[in-house]
PAFIMI-129987 format. One line per field, with one value per residue (C-alpha): x, y, z; residue number from 1; residue in three letters. Coordinates in pm, whole numbers. Example, Ala and Ser with C-alpha at 12.3 -4.5 7.8 and 13.67 -1.06 7.14 Angstrom:
% PAFIMI-129987
px <- c(1230|1367)
py <- c(-450|-106)
pz <- c(780|714)
k <- c(1|2)
r <- c(ALA|SER)
END
This chain:
% PAFIMI-129987
px <- c(-8239|-8182|-8078|-7735|-7699|-7796|-7544|-7273|-6985|-7049|-6814|-6560|-6584|-6264|-6198|-6175|-5788|-5768|-6018|-5819|-5492|-5678|-5809|-5455|-5321|-5574|-5564|-5196|-5251|-5497|-5264|-4977|-5198|-5354|-5030|-4860|-5104|-4956|-4646|-4413|-4553|-4308|-4024|-4084|-3860|-3576|-3650|-3638|-3312|-3172|-3323|-3403|-3715|-3915|-4158|-4265|-4312|-4683|-4654|-4500|-4845|-5061|-4926|-5000|-5364|-5434|-5300|-5481|-5811|-5775|-5664|-5956|-6200|-6042|-5930|-6284|-6372|-6032|-6088|-6429|-6251|-5937|-5999|-5944|-5656|-5459|-5528|-5442|-5100|-5047|-5132|-4893|-4622|-4679|-4674|-4334|-4199|-4317|-4179|-3851|-3829|-3931|-3676|-3402|-3482|-3194|-3414|-3749|-3884|-3801|-3945|-4278|-4279|-4232|-4506|-4746|-4654|-4722|-5059|-5156|-5080|-5249|-5574|-5590|-5512|-5783|-6060|-5964|-5913|-6277|-6388|-6175|-6348|-6678|-6546|-6407|-6553|-6878|-7171|-7264|-6916|-6854|-6969|-6710|-6437|-6534|-6570|-6218|-6071|-6240|-6103|-5750|-5784|-5914|-5649|-5361|-5445|-5404|-5116|-4912|-4708|-4590|-4472|-4298|-4119|-3988|-3841|-3682|-3517|-3403|-3323|-3378|-3668|-3611|-3731|-4077|-4076|-3839|-4039|-4320|-4103|-4062|-4415|-4557|-4349|-4507|-4842|-4780|-4661|-4942|-5198|-5075|-5136|-5439|-5663|-5897|-5909|-6249|-6394|-6740|-6956|-7053|-6807|-6802|-6839|-6544|-6570|-6221|-6292|-6459|-6176|-5908|-6070|-6126|-5780|-5602|-5838|-5783|-5411|-5392|-5589|-5357|-5050|-5177|-5239|-4912|-4696|-4883|-4673|-4389|-4261|-4448|-4629|-5012|-5070|-4820|-4926|-4845|-5065|-5354|-5316|-5333|-5652|-5816|-5719|-5855|-6188|-6230|-6135|-6384|-6664|-6578|-6598|-6951|-7065|-6905|-7065|-7411|-7370|-7172|-7333|-7195|-7053|-6787|-6997|-7352|-7454|-7800|-7673|-7610|-7975|-8027|-7954|-7789|-7536|-7442|-7403|-7217|-6979|-6886|-6846|-6635|-6416|-6380|-6301|-6043|-5898|-5855|-5754|-5474|-5355|-5305|-5161|-4906|-4784|-4829|-4533|-4316|-4443|-4358|-4009|-3906|-4080|-4083|-3752|-3855|-3754|-3953|-4073|-4190|-4366|-4570|-4652|-4737|-5023|-5195|-5430|-5575|-5599|-5766|-6022|-6101|-6151|-6357|-6609|-6626|-6734|-6971|-7138|-7174|-7330|-7579|-7679|-7727|-7959|-8153|-8148|-8060|-7732|-7763|-7629|-7293|-7162|-7280|-7112|-6809|-6741|-6788|-6544|-6305|-6303|-6239|-5955|-5783|-5820|-5665|-5372|-5313|-5220|-4940|-4580|-4244|-4388|-4691|-4676|-4697|-5023|-5194|-5080|-5218|-5555|-5580|-5503|-5765|-6030|-5945|-5960|-6298|-6434|-6300|-6454|-6795|-6805|-6667|-6833|-7187|-7124|-7073|-7361|-7605|-7545|-7602|-7912|-8069|-7966|-8166|-8020|-7941|-7696|-7566|-7221|-7153|-7270|-7049|-6748|-6831|-6818|-6485|-6354|-6442|-6272|-5957|-5951|-6024|-5713|-5508|-5631|-5572|-5217|-5146|-5301|-5142|-4814|-4874|-4964|-4667|-4417|-4545|-4473|-4165|-3937|-3979|-3991|-3686|-3493|-3569|-3475|-3139|-3072|-3084|-2835|-2611|-2362|-2624|-2614|-2940|-2882|-2884|-3197|-3368|-3278|-3473|-3184|-2916|-3151|-3187|-2803|-2790|-2756|-3102|-3028|-2951|-3230|-3517|-3559|-3563|-3799|-4029|-4023|-4149|-4413|-4546|-4552|-4751|-4977|-5066|-5159|-5391|-5546|-5632|-5786|-6043|-6270|-6283|-6420|-6670|-6795|-6840|-7039|-7272|-7318|-7389|-7706|-7861|-7831|-8170|-8261|-8428|-8493|-8203|-8282|-8267|-7996|-7779|-7802|-7591|-7300|-7310|-7105|-6813|-6504|-6400|-6705|-6618|-6280|-6460|-6252|-6277|-6533|-6703|-6893|-7104|-7464|-7553|-7262|-7357|-7726|-7616|-7408|-7710|-7942|-7686|-7621|-7998|-8034|-7738|-7889|-8196|-8199|-8326|-8666|-8712|-8701|-9055|-9146|-9511|-9573|-9426|-9642|-9949|-9871|-9829|-10171|-9998|-10149|-9806|-9657|-9301|-9138|-9316|-9223|-8872|-8883|-8989|-8750|-8451|-8560|-8576|-8258|-8058|-8210|-8094|-7751|-7663|-7924|-8071|-8202|-8161|-8257|-7875|-7768|-8019|-7911|-7553|-7611|-7735|-7506|-7783|-7870|-8115|-8336|-8415|-8566|-8764|-9086|-9074|-9045|-9287|-9541|-9446|-9496|-9841|-9939|-9854|-9596|-9289|-9248|-8964|-8792|-8540|-8366|-8414|-8679|-8849|-9136|-9486|-9688|-9865|-9528|-9386|-9699|-9650|-9279|-9349|-9605|-9367|-9071|-9286|-9385|-9028|-8935|-9208|-9095|-8733|-8865|-9024|-8714|-8501|-8736|-8720|-8711|-8977|-9078|-9322|-9023|-8901|-8537|-8539|-8717|-8476|-8180|-8324|-8394|-8036|-7903|-8143|-8030|-7661|-7717|-7913|-7650|-7378|-7566|-7626|-7267|-7146|-7381|-7237|-6888|-6961|-7174|-7483)
py <- c(-5383|-5648|-5594|-5728|-5474|-5200|-5312|-5332|-5110|-4777|-4594|-4653|-4412|-4285|-4051|-3677|-3666|-3953|-3795|-3476|-3661|-3817|-3493|-3333|-3615|-3601|-3217|-3241|-3489|-3254|-2958|-3134|-3269|-2938|-2734|-2960|-2855|-2508|-2505|-2555|-2255|-1999|-2258|-2347|-2064|-2183|-2551|-2482|-2294|-2602|-2890|-2728|-2850|-2522|-2676|-2941|-2693|-2730|-3111|-3059|-2944|-3139|-3480|-3424|-3313|-3600|-3878|-3723|-3730|-4097|-4184|-3994|-4214|-4525|-4450|-4428|-4772|-4926|-4784|-4968|-5281|-5298|-5053|-4679|-4695|-4910|-4694|-4379|-4524|-4664|-4332|-4152|-4398|-4332|-3961|-4004|-4192|-3935|-3648|-3828|-3896|-3530|-3389|-3596|-3542|-3432|-3409|-3282|-3623|-3781|-3472|-3528|-3897|-3803|-3541|-3815|-4051|-3766|-3708|-4076|-4044|-3708|-3831|-4124|-3904|-3639|-3898|-4109|-3808|-3706|-4054|-4096|-3790|-3951|-4271|-4130|-3780|-3761|-3681|-3374|-3220|-3353|-3038|-2817|-3066|-3128|-2758|-2711|-2967|-2787|-2451|-2610|-2744|-2416|-2195|-2425|-2439|-2062|-1997|-2270|-2032|-1818|-2116|-2250|-1922|-1923|-2272|-2177|-1860|-1976|-2339|-2499|-2567|-2933|-2863|-2804|-3190|-3295|-3107|-3363|-3664|-3609|-3494|-3791|-4028|-3887|-3925|-4302|-4360|-4168|-4333|-4676|-4594|-4358|-4446|-4742|-5027|-5075|-5143|-5121|-5423|-5444|-5500|-5206|-5215|-5043|-4901|-4979|-4967|-4630|-4476|-4613|-4494|-4135|-4114|-4234|-4036|-3703|-3767|-3817|-3496|-3292|-3445|-3351|-2991|-2980|-3123|-2964|-2692|-2763|-3126|-3199|-3010|-2990|-3205|-3466|-3838|-3816|-3531|-3641|-3986|-3846|-3651|-3946|-4176|-3924|-3913|-4290|-4332|-4065|-4226|-4564|-4414|-4276|-4622|-4802|-4564|-4627|-4994|-4995|-5126|-4830|-4583|-4339|-4061|-4167|-4017|-3955|-3675|-3469|-3463|-3221|-2854|-2779|-3063|-2996|-2635|-2645|-2913|-2667|-2379|-2595|-2672|-2302|-2202|-2477|-2382|-2016|-2062|-2334|-2185|-1833|-1960|-2170|-1903|-1573|-1623|-1671|-1334|-1163|-1310|-1239|-917|-748|-894|-1001|-1311|-1641|-1552|-1207|-1344|-1561|-1273|-1059|-1310|-1245|-979|-1259|-1480|-1220|-1142|-1501|-1567|-1252|-1315|-1682|-1610|-1326|-1532|-1828|-1634|-1449|-1771|-1953|-1680|-1598|-1927|-1736|-1836|-1785|-1435|-1541|-1763|-1496|-1209|-1418|-1527|-1169|-1041|-1316|-1215|-848|-952|-1156|-889|-642|-877|-918|-550|-576|-505|-389|-39|-153|-45|-288|-123|-165|-526|-592|-431|-647|-963|-855|-824|-1178|-1316|-1157|-1308|-1657|-1630|-1528|-1804|-2105|-2096|-2213|-2464|-2780|-2689|-2618|-2963|-3129|-2935|-3049|-3420|-3704|-3824|-4153|-3975|-3726|-3880|-3945|-3598|-3431|-3636|-3550|-3172|-3223|-3422|-3146|-2887|-3107|-3177|-2804|-2729|-2982|-2849|-2485|-2553|-2745|-2486|-2203|-2383|-2457|-2090|-1967|-2192|-2114|-1738|-1746|-1925|-1673|-1373|-1479|-1556|-1210|-1046|-1232|-1115|-769|-834|-1114|-1082|-1227|-1610|-1791|-1958|-1618|-1522|-1845|-1770|-1504|-1445|-1402|-1179|-937|-899|-773|-406|-251|-200|-569|-698|-492|-680|-1008|-889|-759|-1110|-1266|-992|-1030|-1405|-1419|-1135|-1342|-1639|-1418|-1267|-1595|-1731|-1439|-1627|-1926|-1692|-1543|-1890|-1948|-1629|-1728|-2078|-1938|-1759|-2090|-2214|-2277|-2121|-2368|-2341|-2453|-2740|-2664|-2920|-2752|-2392|-2490|-2593|-2327|-2069|-2317|-2200|-2556|-2631|-2382|-2548|-2887|-3083|-3457|-3634|-3965|-4062|-4307|-4197|-4323|-4128|-3804|-3851|-3908|-3589|-3391|-3527|-3453|-3108|-3034|-3160|-2967|-2647|-2688|-2511|-2729|-2544|-2610|-2985|-3069|-3351|-3247|-3194|-3539|-3718|-3529|-3629|-3994|-3993|-4110|-4049|-4088|-3804|-3693|-3888|-4204|-4179|-4115|-4420|-4670|-4508|-4567|-4934|-4991|-4811|-5014|-5340|-5250|-5141|-5387|-5662|-5571|-5282|-5248|-4960|-4923|-4910|-4644|-4439|-4484|-4358|-4040|-4013|-4019|-4243|-4543|-4424|-4107|-4314|-4561|-4352|-4312|-4685|-4774|-4565|-4737|-5077|-4974|-4853|-5171|-5029|-5219|-5540|-5654|-5993|-5992|-5664|-5646|-5426|-5498|-5343|-5501|-5532|-5208|-5038|-5156|-5017|-4676|-4685|-4754|-4478|-4225|-4348|-4303|-3952|-3854|-3991|-3788|-3473|-3512|-3579|-3239|-3076|-3227|-3078|-3322|-3640|-3893|-4106|-4301|-4436|-4757|-4701|-4353|-4468|-4747|-4508|-4262|-4531|-4648|-4306|-4262|-4600|-4492|-4162|-4319|-4580|-4316|-4084|-4361|-4471|-4110|-4053|-4355|-4203|-3837|-3668|-3493)
pz <- c(1860|2112|2472|2389|2132|2355|2618|2364|2474|2302|2538|2806|3094|3270|3553|3496|3523|3264|3037|3046|2965|2675|2559|2575|2371|2088|2092|2033|1743|1590|1633|1454|1176|1102|1137|879|619|590|809|508|314|464|440|70|-72|146|66|-305|-270|-84|-284|-618|-801|-806|-1069|-812|-521|-494|-453|-105|5|-246|-160|196|134|-109|113|417|232|146|495|638|447|571|923|1066|936|1034|1389|1423|1284|1483|1770|1765|2021|1778|1473|1672|1764|1419|1255|1499|1404|1027|1103|1262|980|728|937|952|580|503|749|615|240|19|-289|-387|-477|-140|33|-159|-51|304|296|142|427|675|519|576|937|974|821|1059|1356|1276|1246|1541|1763|1724|1782|2096|2235|2195|2351|2673|2739|2940|2723|2940|2876|2525|2334|2478|2418|2057|2003|2154|1914|1623|1733|1756|1401|1263|1426|1356|993|949|1190|1047|813|1109|1293|991|935|1301|1246|912|1044|1390|1327|980|755|852|1196|1054|1041|1313|1575|1530|1626|2010|2037|1850|2059|2373|2218|2158|2511|2679|2451|2548|2913|2907|2613|2674|2428|2247|1901|1748|1812|1438|1156|909|536|362|6|-92|-468|-450|-244|-461|-787|-667|-508|-825|-1053|-861|-852|-1240|-1290|-1053|-1226|-1564|-1454|-1271|-1564|-1850|-2008|-1771|-1777|-2099|-2372|-2315|-2626|-2535|-2493|-2121|-2039|-2259|-2121|-1756|-1832|-2006|-1713|-1483|-1666|-1689|-1314|-1195|-1423|-1276|-931|-1000|-1116|-823|-581|-726|-653|-336|-9|191|-68|41|-140|-227|-560|-450|-225|-539|-617|-330|-408|-79|-80|-441|-404|-77|-208|-496|-251|-17|-318|-404|-37|-3|-347|-254|108|71|-247|-106|232|34|-207|-20|194|-121|-253|75|97|-266|-328|6|108|457|653|671|1016|910|611|841|1075|771|681|1019|872|651|946|1161|900|849|1222|1282|1009|1087|1441|1333|1062|1279|1559|1322|1137|1472|1605|1294|1103|780|610|242|241|383|106|-146|38|114|-238|-365|-108|-192|-558|-469|-228|-492|-747|-515|-433|-808|-819|-549|-656|-534|-455|-260|102|387|510|175|139|483|387|76|279|542|265|137|495|549|245|326|676|561|291|483|831|746|469|672|908|628|466|810|836|518|441|595|928|775|537|801|845|473|373|634|521|162|219|406|124|-137|94|104|-263|-335|-133|-336|-664|-555|-449|-777|-1004|-813|-869|-1229|-1309|-1101|-1269|-1613|-1565|-1327|-1577|-1861|-1633|-1439|-1756|-1891|-1549|-1550|-1903|-1769|-1485|-1627|-1345|-1099|-1091|-1111|-767|-606|-784|-648|-284|-100|151|-110|-319|-39|-26|-385|-475|-548|-926|-972|-734|-880|-1210|-1035|-764|-1044|-1206|-885|-827|-1184|-1169|-836|-954|-1260|-1022|-801|-1113|-1265|-941|-948|-1191|-949|-678|-931|-1016|-645|-620|-907|-758|-412|-550|-622|-266|-107|223|455|839|1055|1288|1661|1699|1442|1569|1867|1648|1380|1564|1649|1468|1403|1201|936|861|812|1046|956|1185|1210|901|1113|1083|1437|1590|1405|1510|1874|1861|1723|1994|2262|2128|2141|2493|2615|2472|2689|3031|3315|3321|2951|2981|2873|3117|3179|2821|2735|3006|2870|2509|2620|2787|3107|3454|3618|3812|3723|4002|3898|3536|3658|3876|3607|3358|3595|3638|3259|3198|3451|3331|2982|3082|3359|3333|3678|3877|4257|4478|4577|4224|4134|4433|4356|3997|4139|4444|4698|4997|4908|5191|5009|4717|4928|4930|4548|4487|4764|4567|4245|4402|4537|4189|4029|3788|3946|4133|4362|4388|4658|4613|4234|4079|3746|3551|3558|3229|3334|3405|3078|2893|3062|2980|2615|2587|2748|2535|2219|2324|2391|2040|1883|2071|1955|1608|1608|1750|1478|1222|918|1132|1014|1316|1087|887|1038|953|1095|1414|1465|1422|1667|1928|1894|1959|2258|2409|2375|2533|2817|2881|2873|3104|3346|3360|3392|3681|3854|3831|3888|4139|3975)
k <- c(1|2|3|4|5|6|7|8|9|10|11|12|13|14|15|16|17|18|19|20|21|22|23|24|25|26|27|28|29|30|31|32|33|34|35|36|37|38|39|40|41|42|43|44|45|46|47|48|49|50|51|52|53|54|55|56|57|58|59|60|61|62|63|64|65|66|67|68|69|70|71|72|73|74|75|76|77|78|79|80|81|82|83|84|85|86|87|88|89|90|91|92|93|94|95|96|97|98|99|100|101|102|103|104|105|106|107|108|109|110|111|112|113|114|115|116|117|118|119|120|121|122|123|124|125|126|127|128|129|130|131|132|133|134|135|136|137|138|139|140|141|142|143|144|145|146|147|148|149|150|151|152|153|154|155|156|157|158|159|160|161|162|163|164|165|166|167|168|169|170|171|172|173|174|175|176|177|178|179|180|181|182|183|184|185|186|187|188|189|190|191|192|193|194|195|196|197|198|199|200|201|202|203|204|205|206|207|208|209|210|211|212|213|214|215|216|217|218|219|220|221|222|223|224|225|226|227|228|229|230|231|232|233|234|235|236|237|238|239|240|241|242|243|244|245|246|247|248|249|250|251|252|253|254|255|256|257|258|259|260|261|262|263|264|265|266|267|268|269|270|271|272|273|274|275|276|277|278|279|280|281|282|283|284|285|286|287|288|289|290|291|292|293|294|295|296|297|298|299|300|301|302|303|304|305|306|307|308|309|310|311|312|313|314|315|316|317|318|319|320|321|322|323|324|325|326|327|328|329|330|331|332|333|334|335|336|337|338|339|340|341|342|343|344|345|346|347|348|349|350|351|352|353|354|355|356|357|358|359|360|361|362|363|364|365|366|367|368|369|370|371|372|373|374|375|376|377|378|379|380|381|382|383|384|385|386|387|388|389|390|391|392|393|394|395|396|397|398|399|400|401|402|403|404|405|406|407|408|409|410|411|412|413|414|415|416|417|418|419|420|421|422|423|424|425|426|427|428|429|430|431|432|433|434|435|436|437|438|439|440|441|442|443|444|445|446|447|448|449|450|451|452|453|454|455|456|457|458|459|460|461|462|463|464|465|466|467|468|469|470|471|472|473|474|475|476|477|478|479|480|481|482|483|484|485|486|487|488|489|490|491|492|493|494|495|496|497|498|499|500|501|502|503|504|505|506|507|508|509|510|511|512|513|514|515|516|517|518|519|520|521|522|523|524|525|526|527|528|529|530|531|532|533|534|535|536|537|538|539|540|541|542|543|544|545|546|547|548|549|550|551|552|553|554|555|556|557|558|559|560|561|562|563|564|565|566|567|568|569|570|571|572|573|574|575|576|577|578|579|580|581|582|583|584|585|586|587|588|589|590|591|592|593|594|595|596|597|598|599|600|601|602|603|604|605|606|607|608|609|610|611|612|613|614|615|616|617|618|619|620|621|622|623|624|625|626|627|628|629|630|631|632|633|634|635|636|637|638|639|640|641|642|643|644|645|646|647|648|649|650|651|652|653|654|655|656|657|658|659|660|661|662|663|664|665|666|667|668|669|670|671|672)
r <- c(MET|THR|ALA|ALA|ASP|THR|ARG|ALA|PRO|ALA|THR|THR|LEU|VAL|GLY|ARG|ALA|GLN|ALA|ASN|VAL|VAL|PHE|GLY|THR|VAL|ALA|LEU|ALA|VAL|LEU|MET|SER|ALA|LEU|ASP|GLN|THR|ILE|VAL|SER|THR|ALA|LEU|PRO|THR|ILE|ILE|ALA|ASP|LEU|GLY|GLY|ALA|GLY|HIS|MET|SER|TRP|VAL|VAL|THR|SER|TYR|LEU|LEU|SER|ALA|ALA|VAL|ALA|THR|ALA|LEU|ALA|GLY|LYS|PHE|GLY|ASP|LEU|PHE|GLY|ARG|LYS|LEU|ILE|PHE|GLN|LEU|SER|THR|ALA|ILE|PHE|ILE|ALA|GLY|SER|LEU|VAL|ALA|GLY|MET|ALA|HIS|GLY|MET|SER|LEU|LEU|ILE|VAL|GLY|ARG|ALA|ILE|GLN|GLY|VAL|GLY|ALA|GLY|GLY|LEU|LEU|VAL|THR|SER|MET|ALA|LEU|ILE|ALA|ASP|VAL|ILE|PRO|LEU|ARG|GLU|ARG|GLY|LYS|TYR|GLN|GLY|GLY|LEU|GLY|ALA|VAL|PHE|GLY|VAL|ALA|THR|VAL|VAL|GLY|PRO|THR|LEU|GLY|GLY|LEU|PHE|THR|ASP|HIS|ALA|SER|TRP|ARG|TRP|CYS|PHE|TYR|VAL|ASN|ILE|PRO|LEU|ALA|LEU|ILE|MET|ILE|ILE|VAL|ALA|ALA|ARG|ALA|ILE|PRO|THR|MET|ARG|ALA|PRO|ALA|LYS|PRO|THR|ILE|ASP|TYR|ALA|GLY|ILE|GLY|LEU|ILE|ALA|VAL|GLY|VAL|SER|CYS|LEU|ILE|LEU|GLY|LEU|GLU|TRP|GLY|GLY|GLN|GLU|TYR|ALA|TRP|GLY|SER|ALA|THR|ILE|VAL|GLY|LEU|PHE|VAL|ALA|ALA|ALA|VAL|LEU|VAL|ALA|ALA|PHE|VAL|LEU|VAL|GLU|GLN|ARG|ALA|ALA|GLU|PRO|MET|LEU|PRO|MET|ARG|LEU|PHE|ARG|GLY|ASN|VAL|PHE|ALA|VAL|CYS|SER|ILE|LEU|SER|PHE|VAL|VAL|GLY|PHE|ALA|MET|LEU|GLY|VAL|LEU|THR|TYR|LEU|PRO|ALA|TYR|LEU|GLN|PHE|VAL|ASP|GLY|ILE|SER|ALA|THR|ALA|SER|GLY|VAL|ARG|THR|LEU|PRO|LEU|VAL|ALA|GLY|LEU|LEU|VAL|THR|SER|VAL|ILE|SER|GLY|GLN|VAL|ALA|GLY|LYS|THR|GLY|ARG|TYR|LYS|ILE|PHE|PRO|ILE|ALA|GLY|THR|ALA|VAL|MET|ALA|VAL|GLY|LEU|LEU|LEU|MET|SER|THR|MET|GLY|ARG|GLY|THR|SER|THR|LEU|ARG|GLU|SER|LEU|TYR|MET|LEU|VAL|LEU|GLY|LEU|GLY|LEU|GLY|LEU|ALA|MET|GLN|VAL|LEU|THR|ILE|VAL|VAL|GLN|ASN|THR|VAL|PRO|TYR|THR|ASP|LEU|GLY|THR|ALA|THR|ALA|GLY|VAL|THR|PHE|PHE|ARG|THR|ILE|GLY|GLY|ALA|PHE|GLY|THR|ALA|ILE|PHE|GLY|SER|LEU|TYR|ALA|SER|GLN|LEU|GLY|PRO|ASN|LEU|ASN|ALA|ALA|LEU|ALA|GLN|VAL|PRO|GLU|VAL|PRO|ALA|ALA|VAL|ALA|GLU|ASN|PRO|GLN|LEU|LEU|ARG|SER|LEU|PRO|LEU|GLU|GLN|ALA|TYR|PRO|ILE|ILE|ASP|ALA|TYR|ALA|ASP|SER|LEU|ASP|TYR|VAL|PHE|ARG|TRP|VAL|VAL|PRO|VAL|ALA|VAL|ILE|GLY|PHE|LEU|VAL|ALA|TRP|THR|LEU|LYS|GLN|VAL|PRO|LEU|ARG|GLN|SER|ILE|ARG|ALA|ASP|VAL|ALA|ASP|VAL|GLY|SER|GLY|PHE|ALA|MET|PRO|ASP|SER|ALA|ASP|ARG|ALA|VAL|ARG|LEU|GLU|HIS|SER|VAL|ALA|SER|LEU|TRP|GLN|LYS|LEU|ARG|ARG|ASP|GLU|VAL|PRO|ASP|PRO|LEU|ILE|LEU|ALA|ALA|ALA|GLY|SER|SER|LEU|THR|ARG|ASP|GLN|ALA|TRP|ALA|ILE|GLY|GLN|VAL|ARG|MET|LEU|GLU|GLN|ALA|HIS|GLY|GLN|ALA|THR|LEU|SER|ALA|ILE|ALA|ARG|ALA|HIS|TRP|MET|PRO|PRO|GLU|ALA|LEU|GLU|PRO|VAL|TYR|ASP|LYS|ALA|LEU|ARG|SER|GLY|ASN|VAL|ARG|ILE|ASP|GLY|ASP|ARG|TYR|SER|LEU|THR|PRO|ALA|GLY|GLN|ALA|GLU|PHE|ASP|ARG|ILE|HIS|ALA|ALA|TRP|ARG|ASP|TRP|LEU|GLY|GLY|GLN|LEU|ASP|ASP|TRP|ASN|CYS|THR|ASP|PRO|ALA|ASP|ARG|GLU|LEU|LEU|ASP|GLN|ALA|LEU|ASP|LYS|ILE|ALA|ALA|LYS|LEU|LEU|ASP|GLU|SER|GLU|LYS|THR|PRO|SER)
END
């Protein structure tokens, strides 16, 4: 790496007030993007009553998830290419357009189109939000900000149904979408004033072919599952054609990924047990969580006869169980380094929870329903928390970004498949069951049976057959999802237990990591985050300066090693090093440093020309030895890092250079 490369702008520092404004803006973006995954679930029965198209209900959620997955893969690269500020604003504008289309829709098809447009904006917002935090938040404080964003993402994902119910009951289901518009406009205005403009110094390579093939292939497969037995017969040319097209496109995706310069999902990752197993488990968790969160409110509204708001509130036991076991499993895994038991236990408890929920009916008490939801939530939390972290722990650092993005992709696709298959199973049962129920009460119009508010107004003897039709249909769905959880349980037993890296243990307890929030796929950025997390975990008295000097075979004292390091760091960052600049970086008077640098001059490690300091050949040799010792020490802390591998060594040096430059610039702006 050249000096010019090192000095390339990796970050733009801003004042604390501006940094907080940027964080508030991106946190709002994450909140809206995550909420809109599930906010419509409590509104769906009312939407169907207004717009019709019950057979396409799942696509209101699936279209959002699929387009968000594609946008996530592209937005990070586009941010490097055109600047993250521009992509953030453009994604916000797309999100506004999608919200406007969805809110104004007067038919199911237009609503689905609006949701797909929303998903494109949401995917861009999620990825660029995390990247903007890395751009503007000081490194010393970045961990808590990134953890905060992850927590916002996770909590918003599971409380979306409650908020959607509030809008549906007290305004209109359309306000689930309209509410985004004023907030997003504020985001664009604030971003224009507060977010600095910057782009990556190197032009990224984008795997357009791979992204396009997998997006269309997955869409064909989901369409086949959605339409089969409903719109078309399973053996019809349309359904068979969709499945064949899906198989061909996925096969083409595999071939393209094997030849791509920077593949979206490198096939070599699947040779590793941990990545392959965790990808399957992420799919299973996404399948169950998004599917249940989408259809459970419909059960509660039609069968229990409660309002949209109450149906959202009644899902809180599931949310509580999920959050509690997420935190507990993360804490235990972080302290003990043992994680295999959690996916095993989690998928087993998930299967039990789904089986219990499949027994619910018109006579099931609220307490029992809440208990069953709690059991399912406990299982989801146990299974989901460690998956992303375990993958990050085991893949080579050069694959860290793509492996993390891969697990996130499988979670999102699992949610899309879960929602679609839940919908297909539900529709296949509801039609016959509802027809049979209406035959028993011919005086009840079909429109009344399809509207939960009108259904509650019927006399009980007329309502009961219809309520039982909905209960039986949703019980059928929950019962058929149990085998998916059982498959996850069997797969979890094959997960290998390996020691957790020290740099990973600090992150494993973060709630956001369990929800696999989209993050940068850039391997240097992910490595920088790992090194920074490790460094933040160390207490001041644990910093191994004396051990490093001894390992380097250096006779320098700590103050002299610090002195030559400051000269080298300032030369790399700014092209020159002066005593006043070094003092300013640490908010101290230059006079306090004069004895240290007088000693360095006498020892022959630095020289001075006017007011500029530089390293002598002897000083440069000392610096190189100490730098190599630091790199070896970090390699040991990062467990599987191979400092003899030139590619790994270059990547680690790049991360260290960026961290050093950021810490220096932050020190110049903030008193230490």
